[in-house]
DRENNUVO-27388 format. One line per 10 residues: their letters; for each residue x, y, z of C-alpha. Coordinates in nm, 4 decimals, decimal comma. Layout:
REM residues N
A> X/Y/Z; ...
END
This chain:
REM residues 565
MKDVKDLIYM> -8,8275/1,8922/1,6816; -8,9933/2,2334/1,6479; -8,6592/2,4063/1,7115; -8,4921/2,1854/1,4516; -8,7663/2,2629/1,1974; -8,7219/2,6359/1,2577; -8,3496/2,5938/1,2052; -8,4082/2,4087/0,8771; -8,6490/2,6778/0,7576; -8,3924/2,9472/0,8353
YALANAFEYN> -8,1133/2,7753/0,6432; -8,3423/2,6811/0,3548; -8,4747/3,0360/0,3231; -8,1270/3,1884/0,3472; -8,0003/2,9546/0,0775; -8,3018/3,0199/-0,1454; -8,2637/3,3956/-0,0978; -7,9026/3,3753/-0,2129; -7,9696/3,1503/-0,5117; -8,2713/3,3075/-0,6806
GKAQLQAIIG> -8,5374/3,1245/-0,4885; -8,4043/2,7688/-0,5274; -8,2601/2,6226/-0,2083; -8,0089/2,3411/-0,2542; -8,0419/2,0393/-0,0270; -7,6714/1,9566/-0,0033; -7,5671/2,3159/0,0614; -7,8188/2,3395/0,3464; -7,6987/2,0156/0,5066; -7,3347/2,1255/0,4797
KMIADNPGVR> -7,4066/2,4670/0,6327; -7,6144/2,3218/0,9151; -7,3398/2,0757/1,0088; -7,0696/2,3436/0,9893; -7,2611/2,5796/1,2194; -7,4204/2,3167/1,4429; -7,1933/2,0092/1,4782; -7,4564/1,8268/1,6860; -7,6776/1,8043/1,3768; -7,4446/1,5409/1,2297
DKLKEIVPEI> -7,5665/1,2789/1,4805; -7,9306/1,3428/1,3841; -7,8735/1,3674/1,0095; -8,0489/1,0461/0,9068; -8,3480/1,1430/1,1169; -8,3855/1,4971/0,9829; -8,2914/1,4587/0,6143; -8,6531/1,3716/0,5177; -8,7698/1,6860/0,7000; -8,5075/1,8943/0,5196
KNIVKEVNSW> -8,6274/1,7556/0,1854; -8,9881/1,8484/0,2625; -8,9001/2,1988/0,3769; -8,6770/2,2614/0,0743; -8,9611/2,1552/-0,1555; -9,2005/2,3867/0,0281; -8,9639/2,6861/0,0340; -8,8813/2,6468/-0,3353; -9,2510/2,6626/-0,4192; -9,2858/3,0072/-0,2598
SAAKQKKELE> -9,2487/3,3366/-0,4425; -8,9330/3,5428/-0,3889; -9,1361/3,7989/-0,1936; -9,2730/3,5345/0,0449; -8,9279/3,3819/0,0922; -8,7889/3,7231/0,1852; -9,0797/3,7940/0,4223; -9,0380/3,4602/0,5999; -8,6621/3,5080/0,6236; -8,7122/3,8485/0,7871
KFGVVKKDTK> -8,8761/3,6699/1,0814; -8,5399/3,5117/1,1624; -8,3656/3,8493/1,1522; -8,1419/3,7367/0,8650; -8,2422/4,0139/0,6214; -8,3860/4,3614/0,6664; -8,7097/4,4763/0,5074; -8,5287/4,7225/0,2796; -8,2870/4,4563/0,1485; -8,3229/4,4023/-0,2235
IREEKKEGEL> -8,3742/4,0515/-0,3515; -8,0422/3,9318/-0,4878; -7,9740/3,9027/-0,8559; -7,9979/3,5600/-1,0094; -7,7157/3,3152/-0,9515; -7,6903/3,0043/-1,1598; -7,7538/2,6803/-0,9764; -7,4264/2,5195/-0,8716; -7,2263/2,8315/-0,9600; -6,8842/2,8376/-0,7948
PDLPNAEKGK> -6,7439/3,1420/-0,6134; -6,4843/3,3428/-0,8026; -6,1202/3,2431/-0,7727; -5,9011/3,5010/-0,5983; -5,6992/3,7210/-0,8359; -5,8128/3,5268/-1,1424; -5,8159/3,6734/-1,4931; -6,0002/3,5333/-1,7925; -5,7634/3,3472/-2,0227; -5,4763/3,3448/-1,7700
VVMRLAPYPS> -5,5800/3,0768/-1,5207; -5,3595/2,7649/-1,5182; -5,4565/2,4721/-1,2956; -5,3534/2,1105/-1,2669; -5,4976/1,7729/-1,1801; -5,2507/1,5625/-0,9853; -5,3771/1,2030/-0,9638; -5,1515/0,9374/-0,8183; -5,1764/0,6329/-1,0510; -5,2464/0,3700/-0,7871
GPLHIGNARM> -5,5850/0,2928/-0,9418; -5,8728/0,4639/-1,1244; -6,0471/0,7735/-0,9918; -6,3076/0,7115/-0,7230; -6,5826/0,9307/-0,5801; -6,3356/1,0783/-0,3293; -6,1188/1,2103/-0,6159; -6,4122/1,3406/-0,8168; -6,4442/1,6633/-0,6193; -6,0880/1,7731/-0,6985
VILNDEYVKK> -6,1240/1,6732/-1,0635; -6,4581/1,8385/-1,1328; -6,3866/2,1612/-0,9437; -6,0604/2,2124/-1,1337; -6,2355/2,1420/-1,4625; -6,5228/2,3799/-1,3859; -6,2917/2,6642/-1,2856; -6,0733/2,6281/-1,5935; -6,3823/2,6344/-1,8142; -6,5200/2,9346/-1,6250
YRGKLILFFD> -6,2015/3,1356/-1,6816; -6,1184/2,9914/-2,0257; -5,7876/2,8774/-1,8824; -5,5535/2,5820/-1,9158; -5,5761/2,2498/-1,7328; -5,2754/2,0202/-1,7033; -5,3239/1,6507/-1,6327; -5,0086/1,5928/-1,4301; -4,9618/1,2346/-1,3114; -4,7969/1,2510/-0,9695
DTIGSEEKMI> -4,6155/0,9226/-1,0322; -4,3272/0,9449/-0,7909; -4,2431/0,6302/-0,5982; -4,4070/0,6516/-0,2578; -4,4464/0,4124/0,0320; -4,4632/0,0371/-0,0200; -4,8346/0,0515/0,0593; -4,8939/0,3137/-0,2101; -4,7948/0,1393/-0,5317; -4,8147/0,2638/-0,8903
LPEAYEMIEE> -5,0253/0,0408/-1,1149; -4,9201/0,0506/-1,4822; -5,2828/0,0217/-1,5965; -5,3903/0,3122/-1,3741; -5,2670/0,5797/-1,6160; -5,5142/0,4692/-1,8804; -5,7927/0,4066/-1,6289; -5,7571/0,7612/-1,4931; -5,7807/0,9097/-1,8421; -6,0884/0,6930/-1,9079
SLKWLGVKWH> -6,2439/0,8219/-1,5851; -6,1752/1,1837/-1,6785; -6,3237/1,1431/-2,0248; -6,6309/0,9774/-1,8749; -6,6735/1,2726/-1,6382; -6,6440/1,5177/-1,9280; -6,3167/1,6692/-1,8034; -6,1102/1,8330/-2,0765; -5,7367/1,8796/-2,0268; -5,4899/2,0614/-2,2476
QVMYKSDRME> -5,1621/1,8861/-2,1676; -5,0437/1,5607/-2,0097; -4,7303/1,5518/-1,7955; -4,5633/1,2962/-1,5699; -4,3582/1,3533/-1,2558; -4,1386/1,0614/-1,3603; -4,0318/1,2719/-1,6621; -3,9340/1,5656/-1,4390; -3,6675/1,3977/-1,2267; -3,3674/1,5756/-1,3789
TCYKYAEEIL> -3,5330/1,9106/-1,3116; -3,6087/1,7949/-0,9583; -3,2454/1,6917/-0,9026; -3,1230/2,0279/-1,0306; -3,3246/2,2153/-0,7698; -3,2458/1,9627/-0,4962; -2,8771/2,0389/-0,5437; -2,9537/2,4105/-0,5545; -3,1435/2,4095/-0,2241; -2,8546/2,2211/-0,0605
KRDAAYVCTC> -2,6097/2,4835/-0,1939; -2,8290/2,7532/-0,0387; -2,7967/2,5725/0,2958; -3,1771/2,5621/0,3185; -3,1748/2,1812/0,3352; -2,9445/1,9059/0,4557; -2,8851/1,5337/0,4138; -2,9816/1,3530/0,7321; -2,8396/1,0081/0,8118; -2,9977/0,9713/1,1557
SETLLRNNRR> -3,2192/0,6738/1,2333; -3,5930/0,7140/1,1890; -3,6472/0,6574/1,5618; -3,4027/0,9319/1,6587; -3,5513/1,1709/1,4019; -3,9048/1,1042/1,5228; -3,8075/1,1794/1,8835; -3,6108/1,4903/1,7832; -3,8999/1,6337/1,5867; -4,1390/1,5641/1,8739
TGVECPCRNN> -3,9118/1,7310/2,1306; -3,7773/2,0071/1,9035; -3,4153/1,8911/1,9210; -3,1834/1,9478/1,6235; -2,9910/1,6448/1,5018; -2,6140/1,6680/1,4345; -2,6706/1,6407/1,0574; -2,8406/1,9804/1,0592; -2,4977/2,1379/1,1122; -2,3342/1,9627/0,8139
TIDVNLKFWK> -2,1372/2,1925/0,5860; -2,2706/2,2498/0,2362; -1,9837/2,0406/0,0956; -2,0700/1,7460/0,3223; -2,4368/1,7667/0,2229; -2,3475/1,7731/-0,1487; -2,1170/1,4723/-0,0980; -2,3942/1,2752/0,0701; -2,6377/1,3856/-0,2007; -2,4169/1,2405/-0,4733
MMLTGEIKER> -2,3824/0,9194/-0,2712; -2,7637/0,8944/-0,2621; -2,7741/0,9300/-0,6422; -2,4981/0,6768/-0,7104; -2,6268/0,4096/-0,4731; -2,3535/0,4340/-0,2105; -2,6266/0,5360/0,0317; -2,9052/0,2803/0,0401; -3,2770/0,3011/0,1029; -3,3669/0,4231/0,4567
EAAVRLKTDM> -3,0052/0,5265/0,5212; -3,0496/0,8993/0,4426; -3,2978/1,1644/0,3342; -3,2827/1,5279/0,2283; -3,4640/1,7432/0,4848; -3,5792/2,1036/0,4662; -3,4520/2,3352/0,7388; -3,7715/2,4793/0,8813; -3,7974/2,5528/1,2537; -3,7494/2,2732/1,5057
HYPNPAFRDR> -3,9581/2,4739/1,7529; -4,2538/2,5235/1,5189; -4,5786/2,4578/1,7135; -4,6840/2,1768/1,4793; -4,4178/1,8998/1,4968; -4,5275/1,7793/1,1524; -4,3790/2,0951/0,9980; -4,0376/2,0497/1,1607; -3,7648/1,9595/0,9083; -3,9854/1,7607/0,6739
VLLRVAEREH> -3,8384/1,5212/0,4167; -3,7879/1,6592/0,0646; -3,6277/1,3587/-0,1113; -3,5432/1,0020/-0,0170; -3,4001/0,6843/-0,1675; -3,6544/0,4363/-0,3076; -3,5049/0,1448/-0,4994; -3,8229/-0,0097/-0,6369; -3,8754/-0,0340/-1,0120; -4,0971/0,2309/-1,1713
PRVGRKYRVW> -4,3464/0,1194/-1,4422; -4,2509/0,4033/-1,6799; -3,8798/0,4659/-1,6176; -3,7671/0,1374/-1,4658; -3,4658/0,1782/-1,2346; -3,3298/0,4900/-1,4012; -3,3830/0,6902/-1,0807; -3,3347/0,5848/-0,7196; -3,3945/0,9133/-0,5393; -3,7533/1,0359/-0,5423
PMLEFSWAID> -3,9024/1,3644/-0,4248; -4,1830/1,4018/-0,1759; -4,5004/1,5672/-0,2958; -4,4347/1,9108/-0,1426; -4,0916/1,9524/-0,2988; -4,1844/1,8362/-0,6480; -4,4969/2,0534/-0,6535; -4,3163/2,3581/-0,5186; -4,0780/2,3322/-0,8142; -4,3302/2,2494/-1,0863
DYLLGITHIL> -4,6067/2,4820/-0,9699; -4,3587/2,7692/-0,9933; -4,1906/2,6714/-1,3198; -4,5165/2,5909/-1,5005; -4,6921/2,9049/-1,3826; -4,9776/2,7319/-1,1987; -5,2009/3,0188/-1,0911; -5,4439/2,8399/-0,8588; -5,3908/2,5267/-0,6515; -5,7115/2,3648/-0,5311
RGKQLVIEDM> -5,6916/2,1128/-0,2486; -5,8663/1,9943/0,0659; -5,8249/2,2071/0,3766; -5,6575/1,9125/0,5542; -5,3578/1,9651/0,3213; -5,2865/2,3198/0,4359; -4,9435/2,2067/0,5592; -4,8533/2,1489/0,1942; -4,9322/2,5148/0,1232; -4,6889/2,6102/0,3987
MEEFIWQAFG> -4,4233/2,3808/0,2574; -4,4547/2,5179/-0,0947; -4,4332/2,8767/0,0267; -4,1340/2,7939/0,2483; -3,9521/2,6326/-0,0450; -4,0320/2,9264/-0,2767; -3,8814/3,1603/-0,0171; -3,5723/2,9385/0,0078; -3,5175/2,9878/-0,3675; -3,5979/3,3576/-0,3504
WQKKSEFVHH> -3,9066/3,3136/-0,5677; -4,2085/3,5365/-0,5362; -4,5345/3,3553/-0,4764; -4,7286/3,3047/-0,8016; -4,9979/3,0585/-0,6992; -5,3160/3,1109/-0,5014; -5,4217/2,8329/-0,2659; -5,7935/2,7500/-0,2662; -5,9418/2,5027/-0,0191; -6,2567/2,3028/0,0371
GMLIMEGAKI> -6,3759/2,0810/0,3211; -6,3684/1,7047/0,3357; -6,6501/1,5029/0,1810; -6,7426/1,1735/0,3433; -6,9943/0,9521/0,1665; -7,1845/0,7686/0,4383; -7,1780/0,3964/0,3766; -6,8960/0,4116/0,1187; -6,5645/0,2574/0,2234; -6,3073/0,4048/-0,0145
SKTESRKKIA> -5,9426/0,2983/-0,0286; -5,7429/0,2296/-0,3437; -5,4834/0,0409/-0,1408; -5,7440/-0,1909/0,0108; -5,9157/-0,2332/-0,3258; -5,5861/-0,3265/-0,4928; -5,5160/-0,5896/-0,2272; -5,8654/-0,7373/-0,2534; -5,8516/-0,7475/-0,6331; -5,5177/-0,9286/-0,6146
AGELSGWDDP> -5,6661/-1,1742/-0,3631; -5,9726/-1,2338/-0,5795; -6,2092/-1,0804/-0,3223; -6,3137/-0,8124/-0,5721; -6,3868/-0,8839/-0,9382; -6,1787/-0,5912/-1,0634; -6,1644/-0,2132/-1,0584; -6,5214/-0,1984/-1,1887; -6,6454/-0,3920/-0,8852; -6,9083/-0,1718/-0,7121
RTWSMQSFEK> -6,7161/-0,1870/-0,3834; -6,4249/0,0141/-0,5265; -6,6502/0,3218/-0,5749; -6,4480/0,3980/-0,8894; -6,5821/0,5818/-1,1917; -6,5602/0,2494/-1,3784; -6,7866/0,0902/-1,1181; -7,0280/0,3833/-1,1441; -7,0522/0,3445/-1,5201; -7,1158/-0,0272/-1,4805
RGIQPGAVRK> -7,3991/0,0383/-1,2341; -7,5649/0,3050/-1,4463; -7,4554/0,6058/-1,2404; -7,4393/0,8997/-1,4809; -7,1412/1,1381/-1,5058; -7,3849/1,4295/-1,5032; -7,5116/1,3174/-1,1624; -7,1582/1,3060/-1,0216; -7,0845/1,6560/-1,1540; -7,4136/1,8016/-1,0287
FILDLGMSMA> -7,3612/1,6480/-0,6849; -7,0098/1,7929/-0,6577; -7,1074/2,1376/-0,7836; -7,3969/2,1595/-0,5390; -7,1452/2,1053/-0,2589; -6,9417/2,3909/-0,4046; -6,6301/2,5185/-0,2292; -6,7672/2,4941/0,1241; -6,4972/2,4661/0,3900; -6,7279/2,2552/0,6060
DVAMPLEIFY> -6,6546/1,8837/0,6397; -6,9706/1,7096/0,5254; -7,0859/1,3525/0,5786; -7,3348/1,3146/0,2955; -7,5932/1,0343/0,2851; -7,5672/0,8280/-0,0324; -7,9366/0,8885/-0,0945; -7,8599/1,2549/-0,1723; -7,6131/1,1435/-0,4390; -7,8485/0,8817/-0,5781
AENRKIIDAE> -8,1288/1,1383/-0,5975; -7,9278/1,3323/-0,8572; -7,8797/1,0186/-1,0642; -8,2453/0,9283/-1,0353; -8,3428/1,2622/-1,1909; -8,1385/1,1744/-1,5005; -8,2158/0,8059/-1,5536; -8,5820/0,7912/-1,4507; -8,7079/0,9053/-1,7915; -8,4675/0,6751/-1,9768
ANRYFAVFDP> -8,5314/0,3545/-1,7836; -8,8069/0,1263/-1,9144; -8,9944/-0,0737/-1,6536; -8,9824/-0,4519/-1,6109; -9,0882/-0,7085/-1,3521; -8,8295/-0,9255/-1,1780; -8,8781/-1,1324/-0,8652; -8,6005/-1,2284/-0,6244; -8,6549/-1,4956/-0,3611; -8,9605/-1,6096/-0,5633
LEISVKMKTK> -9,2483/-1,7993/-0,4073; -9,4962/-1,9819/-0,6302; -9,8710/-1,9292/-0,6037; -10,1634/-2,0243/-0,8229; -10,4831/-1,8358/-0,8938; -10,8168/-2,0049/-0,9363; -11,0532/-1,7953/-1,1441; -11,4231/-1,7796/-1,0630; -11,6330/-2,0143/-1,2778; -11,8320/-1,7302/-1,4266
TKKKIESVEA> -11,5072/-1,5766/-1,5575; -11,4766/-1,7469/-1,8949; -11,2039/-1,5359/-2,0456; -10,8735/-1,7214/-2,0594; -10,5756/-1,5035/-1,9689; -10,2521/-1,5940/-2,1465; -10,0749/-1,2583/-2,1287; -10,1179/-0,8953/-2,0297; -9,9672/-0,5774/-2,1665; -9,7931/-0,3107/-1,9626
KLHPDFPKRG> -9,6375/0,0202/-2,0636; -9,2618/0,0255/-2,1062; -9,2703/0,3616/-1,9249; -9,5786/0,5066/-1,7547; -9,4847/0,8650/-1,8475; -9,4098/0,7916/-2,2129; -9,6963/0,5842/-2,3600; -9,5674/0,6352/-2,7158; -9,2668/0,4244/-2,6243; -9,4936/0,1215/-2,6467
NRKIPVNLEK> -9,5892/-0,1797/-2,4401; -9,4372/-0,5072/-2,3324; -9,6216/-0,8399/-2,3230; -9,6024/-1,0373/-1,9985; -9,6992/-1,4080/-2,0160; -9,9524/-1,5381/-1,7646; -9,9852/-1,8946/-1,6400; -10,2459/-1,8972/-1,3631; -10,1031/-2,2205/-1,2212; -9,7583/-2,0686/-1,1736
IFVNAEDFKK> -9,7265/-1,7067/-1,0674; -9,4224/-1,6069/-0,8664; -9,4215/-1,3321/-0,6052; -9,1546/-1,2132/-0,3647; -9,1475/-1,4286/-0,0496; -9,1343/-1,1206/0,1730; -9,4434/-0,9760/0,0017; -9,6211/-1,3077/0,0499; -9,5433/-1,3093/0,4214; -9,6326/-0,9431/0,4697
FHGKEIGLMN> -9,9614/-0,9439/0,2793; -10,0726/-1,3029/0,3324; -10,4508/-1,3311/0,3478; -10,5017/-0,9724/0,2382; -10,6449/-0,8378/-0,0834; -10,3644/-0,7138/-0,3081; -10,3264/-0,6137/-0,6700; -10,0977/-0,8118/-0,9011; -9,9777/-0,5153/-1,1033; -10,1282/-0,4891/-1,4534
LFDVKLKKDA> -10,3188/-0,8141/-1,3924; -10,5985/-0,8374/-1,1322; -10,6788/-0,8356/-0,7595; -10,6451/-1,1481/-0,5458; -10,6577/-1,2528/-0,1842; -10,2951/-1,3531/-0,1403; -10,2474/-1,7185/-0,0435; -10,0716/-2,0213/-0,1928; -10,3988/-2,0888/-0,3739; -10,4867/-1,7252/-0,4243
EFVGSEVKMD> -10,8499/-1,6256/-0,4557; -10,9460/-1,4148/-0,7565; -11,1207/-1,0948/-0,6374; -11,1685/-0,8808/-0,9453; -11,0304/-0,8151/-1,2912; -10,9548/-0,4497/-1,2138; -10,6607/-0,3573/-0,9933; -10,8128/-0,1238/-0,7374; -10,6467/0,2066/-0,6639; -10,6691/0,1669/-0,2856
VQKIHWVSEP> -10,5112/-0,1791/-0,2463; -10,1451/-0,2684/-0,2060; -9,9908/-0,3569/-0,5434; -9,7066/-0,6017/-0,5884; -9,5001/-0,7119/-0,8864; -9,4887/-1,0695/-1,0116; -9,3548/-1,3006/-1,2816; -9,5260/-1,6006/-1,4363; -9,4173/-1,8643/-1,6854; -9,2342/-1,8566/-1,9162
NIPIKLIMPD> -8,9626/-1,6424/-1,7505; -8,5861/-1,5962/-1,7657; -8,3224/-1,6395/-1,4931; -8,1430/-1,3193/-1,3939; -7,8587/-1,2243/-1,1646; -7,8467/-0,8902/-0,9818; -7,5078/-0,7633/-0,8550; -7,5580/-0,5371/-0,5533; -7,3332/-0,2450/-0,4471; -7,1974/-0,4481/-0,1555
GSVKLGIGEP> -7,0875/-0,7233/-0,3959; -7,3629/-0,9654/-0,2986; -7,5576/-1,1451/-0,5703; -7,9342/-1,1852/-0,5886; -8,0721/-1,4613/-0,8093; -8,4195/-1,4248/-0,9483; -8,6499/-1,4543/-1,2465; -8,7673/-1,1852/-1,4839; -9,0302/-1,1365/-1,7485; -8,9116/-1,2637/-2,0918
DLAKVRNGAI> -8,8886/-0,9190/-2,2523; -8,5866/-0,8430/-2,0347; -8,3895/-1,0658/-2,2721; -8,4606/-0,8168/-2,5511; -8,3016/-0,5237/-2,3687; -7,9739/-0,4136/-2,5225; -7,6508/-0,4585/-2,3343; -7,5708/-0,1458/-2,1318; -7,9279/-0,0163/-2,1116; -8,0643/0,1120/-1,7828
VQLVRVGFAR> -8,3928/-0,0329/-1,6619; -8,6112/-0,0003/-1,3572; -8,7055/-0,3271/-1,1952; -9,0447/-0,2339/-1,0533; -9,0387/-0,2058/-0,6722; -8,6727/-0,3170/-0,6719; -8,4723/-0,0305/-0,8194; -8,2691/0,0924/-1,1143; -8,0052/-0,1303/-1,2726; -7,7818/-0,1455/-1,5776
VGKINKDIVL> -7,8054/-0,4499/-1,8024; -7,4972/-0,6532/-1,8763; -7,5276/-0,9666/-2,0875; -7,2648/-1,2363/-2,0507; -7,3199/-1,4840/-2,3316; -7,6945/-1,5488/-2,2976; -7,7152/-1,4872/-1,9241; -7,8806/-1,1681/-1,8037; -7,6716/-0,9916/-1,5402; -7,7885/-0,6623/-1,3949
YYAHK> -7,5806/-0,4212/-1,1871; -7,7869/-0,2476/-0,9218; -7,7685/0,1318/-0,9085; -8,0110/0,2396/-0,6362; -8,3788/0,2682/-0,5505
END
């Protein structure tokens, strides 16, 4: 563990040295994993240690940080302390000029944006703002596979998600409105003999690409290819009977790059244009055309999509176009414990297994809003990751920590007990004062916010069954009330809650029934103090010793959506 601690100190100090004395937890984790893949398996074990070391390093002066870093041989004694960099600042874009940057968001409208899409969205938005450029919201609504369906309501949900995240775009465009332009250049690339119409079976094509064998269709004349192309457009060639393929190199080392499909027949109805078009472009072809024609200066995508860069450049060369766009990449982000798939979510919603796109299991921006996750937390989390090329598996706790920083001051405190177990408290005879209620601060850090009144019925006090089992027979403090020896007939110990005893939350009578929706979709039924009924719909509260939640009132029922600890 000592070696691991030294490693953490080195990365924390290096990160702090670069960013004006403030090391960033996520950046350190990403760098450690990138340089030391074995760390990934120990991540859960060492994250608490990383947190402690980051806190310690950030408390040091710049001079001490530099001195400690010198011990690792990372900096020399005569190295000047770097100038201040803003927290979360992104690296400069290559060949970017203020006022001339044009970027695009390209969501596929199969559902709302989820946490996996947020990185692409926020990074594009931040760069456009940094360079005072232009951002195009370009719905990539071409008809894809049968699994990947366009949902008519997704267009609006995506715009809602973007607005919630604070993303500002300057123009909205749709691929389904660009089909005539796409057809024009499809015919042109066939005339240049840089592509061909292939009528071979999928099985034959798959084997040919794997073995590097050219199919007979590759030698079609331009006239034959144009004839087949028109037959695709008119419906004489049906779905799966032909596709337009780009002539790359059938001996290219990566078989995936060999004669990839540019356009194919898809006869399903489109939610915006109906059955007006039956030939649809693949992503690489449509973007190669539009990125060039619209003057997109920088294309930001995950490093796993580098083959799409190659395709765009190959197509530009086929048209004799000079490259205008810069490709910028980042690594893959995996949120540990989050299963994200729009296709699976759509199926489960249709089957009634999920309540809708705001169900917490979709990990959509709509579900985040419902749970009380703040857009500022999403943005801060993404920006702290930056443009690292490392693939990072990030614990959800790191993400939730950013949200906690924002909502902690806002959230008033309340008691709620789930899996309640009833106890009674018998006061000592010499204690004459009758207790009917106690007061507690709405927020311990903001006393001016006021108090709440919690009813007390000594014959019926409810505690969590797990607390009862864990602390049975021991002296505990009923928070804001008094100390007892915890039993079914609890023994009163003293009217002051001692500092050194375990404290637990409780609810007495009267109380209100509440329902807590958890991130995994499970439901916890419980009871809460009456003042919870006064909380406005949509407010964020902290259920003491349970966690943060957002209040949703359905008729008179109190439903809370759990955010995190």
